[in-house]
Backbone bond lengths (Angstrom), bond angles and torsions (degrees), N, CA, C in turn:
res aa  C-N    CA-C-N  psi(-1)  N-CA   C-N-CA  omega(-1)  CA-C   N-CA-C  phi
1 M - - - 1.420 - - 1.442 114.53 -
2 M 1.295 120.42 128.16 1.489 123.81 177.83 1.507 110.78 -93.45
3 D 1.382 116.24 124.00 1.417 119.62 178.85 1.497 110.26 -72.73
4 I 1.329 120.10 122.16 1.507 121.61 -176.76 1.533 107.18 -86.82
5 L 1.311 117.39 -7.31 1.482 116.83 176.01 1.463 111.76 -94.06
6 S 1.313 118.68 154.91 1.397 123.03 179.88 1.585 109.03 -60.22
7 T 1.311 116.47 149.95 1.455 120.69 174.87 1.526 108.90 -60.75
8 Q 1.293 116.25 -38.26 1.465 120.46 -173.95 1.611 108.20 -66.42
9 F 1.315 113.76 -36.50 1.532 114.60 -178.32 1.500 108.99 -77.69
10 S 1.351 118.43 -38.33 1.377 122.13 -179.75 1.553 111.29 -63.23
11 D 1.349 115.69 -48.54 1.433 122.19 174.02 1.462 113.17 -53.44
12 Y 1.329 117.97 -45.58 1.486 125.87 179.31 1.497 109.29 -54.83
13 L 1.357 118.01 -51.90 1.477 122.18 -178.98 1.447 114.59 -62.76
14 N 1.384 112.66 -41.27 1.463 116.79 -179.89 1.555 110.06 -65.36
15 N 1.289 114.53 -39.02 1.475 117.61 -176.22 1.516 111.49 -68.41
16 L 1.301 117.41 -20.16 1.518 122.24 176.89 1.570 111.89 -71.71
17 V 1.316 113.44 -25.16 1.490 117.90 179.81 1.498 113.65 -65.38
18 P 1.333 122.40 130.54 1.503 124.88 -174.61 1.561 105.14 -61.59
19 P 1.327 116.82 153.85 1.478 122.14 174.21 1.461 113.14 -48.76
20 R 1.401 110.73 135.22 1.478 117.59 177.12 1.563 111.00 -100.00
21 S 1.346 113.96 170.71 1.440 117.13 177.82 1.589 109.67 -70.69
22 T 1.309 115.09 161.34 1.451 119.05 -177.22 1.583 110.78 -57.63
23 L 1.300 115.30 -37.65 1.417 120.50 -177.54 1.520 111.69 -66.71
24 I 1.276 114.01 -41.70 1.529 118.52 178.01 1.582 107.79 -64.70
25 Q 1.217 119.92 -40.92 1.439 125.52 177.84 1.537 109.29 -63.54
26 E 1.317 114.83 -41.28 1.536 118.01 179.55 1.668 105.69 -63.75
27 M 1.308 118.61 -39.10 1.446 120.04 177.65 1.463 112.86 -59.13
28 E 1.394 115.05 -37.88 1.454 122.43 -175.87 1.496 107.18 -71.72
29 D 1.373 116.10 -41.81 1.440 121.92 179.38 1.576 109.58 -61.98
30 R 1.332 112.57 -43.44 1.464 116.06 -179.06 1.400 113.48 -62.46
31 A 1.390 118.87 -39.73 1.472 124.93 178.87 1.476 114.05 -63.84
32 E 1.356 114.80 -36.48 1.454 118.27 -179.48 1.512 109.57 -74.72
33 K 1.298 116.94 -42.35 1.484 119.75 178.78 1.484 115.17 -64.96
34 E 1.374 118.46 -38.69 1.459 124.00 -176.21 1.577 110.19 -91.73
35 G 1.317 117.34 -7.18 1.521 118.33 -174.69 1.501 109.98 68.30
36 F 1.354 117.98 28.36 1.486 116.48 -179.51 1.496 108.23 -87.26
37 P 1.288 117.63 134.61 1.542 121.82 -176.09 1.529 111.83 -75.18
38 I 1.314 120.19 110.10 1.406 126.60 167.94 1.501 110.45 -117.11
39 I 1.257 116.55 166.17 1.485 120.07 -176.73 1.498 113.64 -76.78
40 G 1.431 116.34 -17.63 1.455 118.50 174.78 1.490 113.26 81.43
41 P 1.375 114.02 166.55 1.474 115.57 -175.45 1.509 118.55 -62.44
42 A 1.335 117.24 -43.45 1.473 118.35 -175.65 1.494 111.77 -64.16
43 C 1.372 118.46 -46.50 1.438 124.38 176.95 1.550 110.02 -67.30
44 G 1.259 116.58 -38.75 1.440 120.43 176.51 1.493 114.42 -58.67
45 H 1.222 114.58 -44.82 1.513 123.16 178.66 1.506 108.82 -66.57
46 V 1.317 118.07 -40.94 1.477 118.45 177.66 1.545 110.52 -63.61
47 C 1.296 115.49 -43.69 1.509 119.74 174.21 1.545 111.90 -52.75
48 Y 1.285 112.60 -51.89 1.473 120.33 177.46 1.500 113.10 -57.12
49 Q 1.339 117.94 -44.72 1.410 122.99 177.01 1.505 114.01 -61.22
50 I 1.324 117.13 -46.17 1.481 120.73 179.96 1.501 108.63 -64.35
51 A 1.288 119.91 -42.99 1.394 121.45 177.71 1.571 114.40 -58.14
52 R 1.333 112.70 -40.92 1.455 119.42 178.77 1.585 108.08 -69.56
53 M 1.301 115.88 -49.48 1.463 120.19 -177.01 1.570 109.35 -56.64
54 T 1.323 120.98 -35.09 1.448 124.94 -174.52 1.529 110.66 -92.41
55 G 1.332 115.35 -8.21 1.500 116.96 -179.32 1.472 110.65 70.35
56 A 1.246 122.50 26.57 1.457 126.72 -174.59 1.516 110.87 -58.51
57 K 1.288 115.68 129.42 1.466 125.92 176.11 1.567 114.52 -115.84
58 R 1.324 115.26 -17.85 1.494 121.24 -178.38 1.499 108.05 -136.32
59 I 1.363 112.17 109.53 1.448 118.27 -174.24 1.518 107.69 -125.85
60 F 1.271 116.43 143.63 1.528 126.72 -177.93 1.541 105.71 -124.49
61 E 1.360 117.15 124.78 1.425 122.76 171.63 1.503 112.48 -102.75
62 L 1.309 114.94 120.13 1.461 120.02 174.75 1.545 106.24 -90.10
63 G 1.350 116.15 92.87 1.541 117.81 -173.02 1.489 109.09 92.96
64 S 1.348 112.77 107.87 1.485 116.09 -171.76 1.609 115.26 -123.98
65 G 1.379 114.66 -7.35 1.422 117.47 178.73 1.529 109.43 57.02
66 F 1.406 115.19 -147.40 1.450 116.31 -176.06 1.485 111.30 -93.69
67 G 1.352 116.30 25.27 1.493 117.78 167.60 1.556 114.87 104.97
68 Y 1.260 119.11 -2.04 1.483 119.51 -179.07 1.439 113.25 -56.82
69 S 1.331 119.12 -60.95 1.425 123.34 177.26 1.509 113.75 -56.07
70 T 1.359 113.69 -42.03 1.519 120.29 175.90 1.569 111.24 -50.78
71 A 1.323 114.50 -44.01 1.493 117.19 -176.63 1.513 111.04 -60.39
72 W 1.361 119.06 -38.34 1.508 121.64 -179.52 1.535 106.22 -66.63
73 F 1.312 119.09 -44.98 1.459 117.60 -174.31 1.559 107.06 -72.65
74 A 1.396 122.22 -34.12 1.393 122.40 -175.68 1.530 105.07 -68.62
75 K 1.279 121.35 -41.26 1.447 122.27 174.23 1.519 115.99 -53.44
76 A 1.276 112.70 -40.96 1.472 116.77 179.52 1.550 111.83 -71.80
77 V 1.288 117.54 -43.38 1.469 120.78 177.07 1.479 111.34 -60.63
78 M 1.326 120.42 -42.78 1.410 123.27 176.57 1.499 111.72 -56.20
79 E 1.400 114.07 -47.18 1.461 119.12 176.92 1.442 116.44 -64.71
80 N 1.386 113.58 -25.33 1.543 119.45 177.97 1.538 110.27 -82.56
81 G 1.259 115.67 4.17 1.538 115.13 176.13 1.521 113.70 105.80
82 G 1.373 117.68 4.66 1.380 122.38 176.90 1.540 112.39 99.90
83 G 1.381 116.09 162.92 1.441 123.34 178.25 1.463 108.51 162.26
84 E 1.304 117.72 -134.32 1.488 121.42 -178.13 1.514 114.17 -146.56
85 V 1.316 113.90 139.30 1.518 123.61 174.22 1.468 108.61 -117.52
86 H 1.265 122.67 126.43 1.409 127.26 -179.49 1.612 108.34 -98.76
87 H 1.392 113.73 120.72 1.420 121.32 -179.93 1.493 104.52 -105.52
88 V 1.364 115.88 122.00 1.490 119.95 -177.50 1.533 108.21 -128.92
89 V 1.266 115.99 128.72 1.491 121.24 173.33 1.501 112.68 -143.40
90 W 1.367 121.20 162.73 1.391 125.16 178.69 1.556 109.13 -74.95
91 E 1.283 120.99 -36.97 1.444 124.57 -168.06 1.574 114.26 -98.87
92 E 1.246 114.34 129.34 1.501 118.24 178.58 1.514 109.65 -60.65
93 S 1.337 120.34 -36.92 1.415 124.42 -175.71 1.505 109.48 -63.10
94 L 1.306 118.47 -45.06 1.465 123.92 176.55 1.551 110.63 -59.30
95 S 1.375 114.20 -46.38 1.455 117.65 178.03 1.536 112.87 -56.16
96 T 1.290 114.65 -44.30 1.442 122.76 -178.66 1.504 112.42 -61.69
97 Q 1.459 114.71 -47.37 1.422 120.60 175.89 1.539 114.18 -61.52
98 A 1.371 115.78 -37.88 1.424 117.82 177.62 1.471 112.11 -64.65
99 K 1.338 117.05 -40.49 1.493 122.77 -173.83 1.541 107.26 -67.77
100 T 1.292 119.72 -38.48 1.434 127.18 179.07 1.581 108.22 -58.99
101 A 1.360 115.78 -51.02 1.429 123.12 -172.96 1.603 107.48 -71.68
102 L 1.244 115.52 -43.78 1.519 121.01 -172.02 1.500 111.62 -73.00
103 D 1.436 111.84 -28.88 1.496 116.20 174.96 1.570 107.47 -70.21
104 Q 1.269 119.09 -43.82 1.421 122.98 174.63 1.503 116.41 -56.78
105 L 1.296 114.96 -30.16 1.396 121.69 177.26 1.496 114.76 -82.88
106 G 1.331 118.12 -8.58 1.508 125.25 173.83 1.470 109.52 90.37
107 Y 1.287 123.52 25.64 1.453 122.56 178.96 1.495 115.91 -106.30
108 S 1.342 121.61 7.36 1.359 129.05 -173.06 1.501 115.44 -50.53
109 Q 1.370 116.12 -31.31 1.485 117.43 -171.51 1.477 111.70 -87.72
110 I 1.430 116.78 -4.42 1.521 114.88 -176.67 1.605 107.88 -117.90
111 I 1.338 120.14 -5.15 1.447 117.37 -175.38 1.533 108.85 -102.79
112 Q 1.332 113.56 139.57 1.410 122.64 174.74 1.552 106.43 -116.83
113 Y 1.335 112.12 132.19 1.503 119.45 -176.62 1.493 110.24 -109.15
114 S 1.360 113.17 143.19 1.363 122.05 176.18 1.586 114.22 -148.05
115 V 1.282 118.22 139.24 1.490 115.52 -179.08 1.484 108.00 -118.19
116 G 1.378 116.22 126.12 1.398 122.48 -176.08 1.468 113.77 155.07
117 E 1.377 117.88 -166.98 1.446 119.56 -176.92 1.507 106.85 -76.49
118 A 1.314 117.17 128.42 1.487 123.16 -170.14 1.536 115.26 -66.05
119 V 1.392 115.44 -45.24 1.436 115.58 -179.70 1.495 112.80 -63.39
120 A 1.366 116.90 -42.01 1.466 119.66 178.42 1.501 109.89 -63.40
121 A 1.279 117.60 -37.53 1.449 118.81 178.09 1.510 112.55 -64.29
122 L 1.360 119.54 -41.64 1.378 121.93 174.08 1.553 113.23 -59.80
123 E 1.359 114.07 -42.78 1.374 118.90 -178.13 1.542 116.25 -61.03
124 K 1.292 110.37 -26.80 1.524 117.60 179.28 1.499 112.66 -83.42
125 E 1.363 120.26 -13.29 1.435 119.80 -175.94 1.522 111.55 -76.13
126 S 1.298 115.07 144.08 1.561 117.03 176.55 1.487 105.58 -91.51
127 G 1.322 111.39 163.01 1.499 121.37 -178.95 1.479 114.06 68.76
128 E 1.384 115.25 -178.57 1.368 121.75 -173.48 1.539 113.09 -112.20
129 F 1.262 120.74 156.26 1.415 125.82 -177.06 1.526 110.04 -108.76
130 D 1.314 115.63 149.28 1.412 122.32 174.94 1.516 115.37 -78.94
131 L 1.315 112.86 -32.87 1.530 119.97 -179.61 1.558 107.19 -150.46
132 I 1.282 110.63 139.26 1.492 119.02 175.79 1.518 110.37 -130.11
133 F 1.332 115.47 129.88 1.479 125.75 -179.38 1.530 110.51 -105.53
134 C 1.258 119.36 130.41 1.417 123.06 -177.32 1.576 114.99 -120.19
135 D 1.253 119.63 116.27 1.430 123.50 178.69 1.581 110.72 -148.23
136 I 1.342 114.84 60.80 1.407 121.81 -177.26 1.457 114.31 -107.81
137 D 1.383 122.36 -170.16 1.496 119.34 170.04 1.506 109.31 -56.38
138 K 1.308 112.57 135.14 1.534 117.54 -169.19 1.430 112.55 -68.75
139 E 1.356 120.53 -25.96 1.432 119.03 -173.81 1.690 106.28 -73.89
140 A 1.301 111.21 -12.39 1.530 114.10 -178.69 1.580 111.15 -96.44
141 Y 1.287 114.55 4.07 1.498 117.31 177.61 1.481 118.16 -57.46
142 P 1.437 114.16 -44.68 1.509 115.20 177.77 1.536 113.63 -59.15
143 Q 1.349 117.43 -45.62 1.452 120.54 175.89 1.529 112.90 -61.36
144 A 1.314 114.80 -38.35 1.490 119.10 175.32 1.499 112.22 -59.37
145 V 1.305 118.78 -43.84 1.391 121.80 -178.62 1.578 111.20 -62.89
146 K 1.270 117.17 -40.36 1.464 122.24 174.26 1.543 113.13 -54.94
147 V 1.322 114.10 -45.72 1.486 119.33 -177.09 1.559 108.59 -73.77
148 V 1.309 114.58 -39.68 1.504 117.44 -178.54 1.491 110.36 -64.02
149 E 1.309 118.91 -34.97 1.496 117.27 177.96 1.501 112.16 -61.33
150 K 1.333 118.82 -29.82 1.423 120.52 179.71 1.568 112.43 -82.36
151 K 1.402 116.95 -20.45 1.477 117.43 -169.83 1.481 110.69 -113.90
152 L 1.277 119.75 -0.94 1.496 121.61 177.02 1.548 104.95 -99.86
153 R 1.357 113.86 137.54 1.465 122.75 -176.50 1.525 104.22 -74.64
154 P 1.404 118.95 156.35 1.496 122.14 170.66 1.458 107.28 -60.54
155 G 1.307 116.93 130.28 1.454 123.13 -178.80 1.526 110.27 94.01
156 G 1.336 115.37 -2.99 1.465 116.81 177.30 1.484 113.19 -82.83
157 V 1.322 115.63 169.67 1.439 122.27 -170.65 1.571 108.34 -121.72
158 L 1.301 112.50 137.56 1.545 121.51 172.42 1.472 106.65 -110.45
159 I 1.289 117.36 126.39 1.501 122.02 171.20 1.525 108.49 -117.39
160 V 1.401 113.19 128.37 1.423 118.87 -179.70 1.506 111.38 -125.79
161 D 1.317 115.61 132.57 1.498 122.50 -178.23 1.534 113.23 -88.63
162 N 1.368 110.22 161.02 1.562 116.53 169.88 1.525 111.81 66.62
163 M 1.316 122.68 35.06 1.455 125.66 -173.50 1.453 109.35 -84.91
164 L 1.388 123.60 -12.05 1.406 126.21 177.04 1.600 106.82 -102.75
165 W 1.286 117.74 -15.33 1.515 122.18 167.29 1.455 113.15 50.33
166 S 1.338 115.41 44.67 1.472 122.48 177.77 1.546 111.81 55.40
167 G 1.401 116.58 28.37 1.381 121.40 179.53 1.550 117.89 86.99
168 R 1.335 112.48 -4.84 1.529 116.07 -173.74 1.617 108.64 -69.81
169 I 1.267 118.33 -23.86 1.451 115.92 179.96 1.638 110.80 -70.30
170 F 1.236 117.46 -10.40 1.498 118.98 175.36 1.518 111.47 -90.41
171 D 1.307 119.47 -10.18 1.422 123.15 -171.86 1.548 106.97 -92.68
172 D 1.412 115.02 109.01 1.423 122.20 -178.88 1.469 113.98 -59.49
173 K 1.359 117.92 -23.53 1.437 123.20 -179.98 1.533 115.22 -85.62
174 D 1.328 113.21 -6.33 1.500 118.43 -177.35 1.565 104.00 -90.54
175 D 1.313 115.63 106.41 1.513 123.44 -176.87 1.625 106.59 -117.01
176 S 1.243 114.89 23.55 1.500 115.80 176.87 1.380 116.33 -66.85
177 A 1.339 123.86 156.64 1.376 131.08 179.96 1.538 108.27 -59.37
178 E 1.280 117.50 -42.06 1.448 121.30 -176.18 1.565 112.82 -66.49
179 T 1.326 111.29 -46.68 1.505 118.43 -178.54 1.556 109.48 -65.94
180 N 1.284 117.66 -43.11 1.461 127.52 -176.13 1.625 104.44 -66.49
181 G 1.372 115.44 -39.08 1.422 116.24 -179.85 1.505 111.58 -62.28
182 I 1.307 117.63 -38.62 1.517 122.21 -177.74 1.538 105.88 -69.14
183 R 1.377 114.29 -43.37 1.463 113.37 -177.79 1.532 113.61 -63.76
184 E 1.375 117.44 -42.22 1.354 124.46 179.00 1.517 109.86 -62.48
185 A 1.330 122.22 -48.12 1.484 125.18 -178.98 1.484 107.28 -59.89
186 T 1.319 118.57 -43.96 1.498 122.65 -175.76 1.533 108.47 -60.25
187 G 1.371 114.55 -47.68 1.411 118.94 179.52 1.598 115.16 -64.52
188 M 1.314 113.09 -35.67 1.455 119.50 177.26 1.589 110.96 -60.33
189 L 1.277 114.36 -36.89 1.512 119.47 -174.39 1.521 107.47 -83.94
190 A 1.348 116.01 -48.83 1.435 120.88 -170.75 1.541 114.05 -69.90
191 S 1.326 115.50 -23.88 1.487 119.49 177.36 1.467 116.15 -97.52
192 N 1.308 117.48 3.71 1.398 119.50 -174.07 1.614 107.49 -105.52
193 D 1.327 114.57 123.77 1.468 119.58 179.83 1.561 115.82 -62.78
194 N 1.323 113.77 -14.50 1.564 117.13 -179.09 1.466 109.20 -83.52
195 W 1.400 120.61 -1.08 1.389 125.71 179.94 1.531 111.77 -126.74
196 I 1.402 118.26 141.96 1.489 122.87 168.05 1.640 100.92 -111.63
197 T 1.316 111.93 116.26 1.438 118.99 -168.46 1.591 108.25 -121.97
198 S 1.334 111.87 140.59 1.488 118.12 167.48 1.563 107.23 -143.00
199 I 1.247 113.99 162.38 1.520 119.02 171.96 1.490 107.80 -116.95
200 L 1.339 123.16 123.69 1.389 123.00 176.52 1.570 104.92 -88.65
201 P 1.339 119.14 128.53 1.446 123.55 177.76 1.543 113.15 -82.10
202 I 1.347 111.64 60.93 1.468 113.97 173.79 1.560 108.52 -120.98
203 R 1.307 118.45 147.36 1.466 124.97 -172.01 1.497 109.42 49.47
204 D 1.420 120.53 -111.45 1.382 122.11 -177.52 1.562 113.30 -110.12
205 G 1.300 115.59 25.25 1.452 123.80 177.00 1.511 110.31 89.34
206 L 1.319 114.64 118.68 1.477 122.00 178.10 1.512 112.80 -118.45
207 L 1.324 114.00 111.77 1.418 119.63 -178.11 1.475 113.10 -84.30
208 L 1.282 118.24 133.46 1.543 124.31 173.63 1.442 108.94 -118.84
209 A 1.326 114.21 132.34 1.458 118.88 -178.04 1.522 108.96 -137.40
210 L 1.342 118.60 126.36 1.413 123.37 179.77 1.557 107.30 -99.95
211 K 1.397 119.55 124.81 1.330 124.88 176.58 1.589 110.28 -79.94
212 T 1.254 118.24 115.03 1.530 121.85 -170.06 1.536 109.25 -85.69
213 V 1.347 122.30 -29.40 1.414 124.50 -173.83 1.518 112.49 -130.86
């Protein structure tokens, strides 16, 4: 992923984030070393802040990687008095890595793990969620929005990563399934009166959408 923001601006935002635990910093270092896509400190802190502001106790992650974003959400849920965070990935190895790290962080009692296709996993869940985070294959974003609308409670928040897509959404010649998926999902949310939607221009674009009904 190419950062469309200046290094100076990105560094400034990341430096505003309060100090993290050693393990969280190790996860950040690993992601940088391996080129593994994580949301990073600034977006992670925004996710944590939104979960705290909304008092979220039930969170579902569509795409969770090795647990970095999960850690931010789990921290918020613990501070909100407890609840559950659903960590969902395709690969068993990532799920195992996440569980190891999140157990060490003290979140074992609130995290539920599953391996498989994330949208299908969400669709199978009973009840409504307070917050849903989406960071899956971009061509699947439109379908994810349809399922999220059924699974998120009124007043709940949807957070979607990579909505600026390294600037590719601005390229009229880019007709890829991934880029068009992001464009379609953005339009679905921005044009629907049931959502209040904004995109924060941090990192690769973080979409926030409040479900009003």
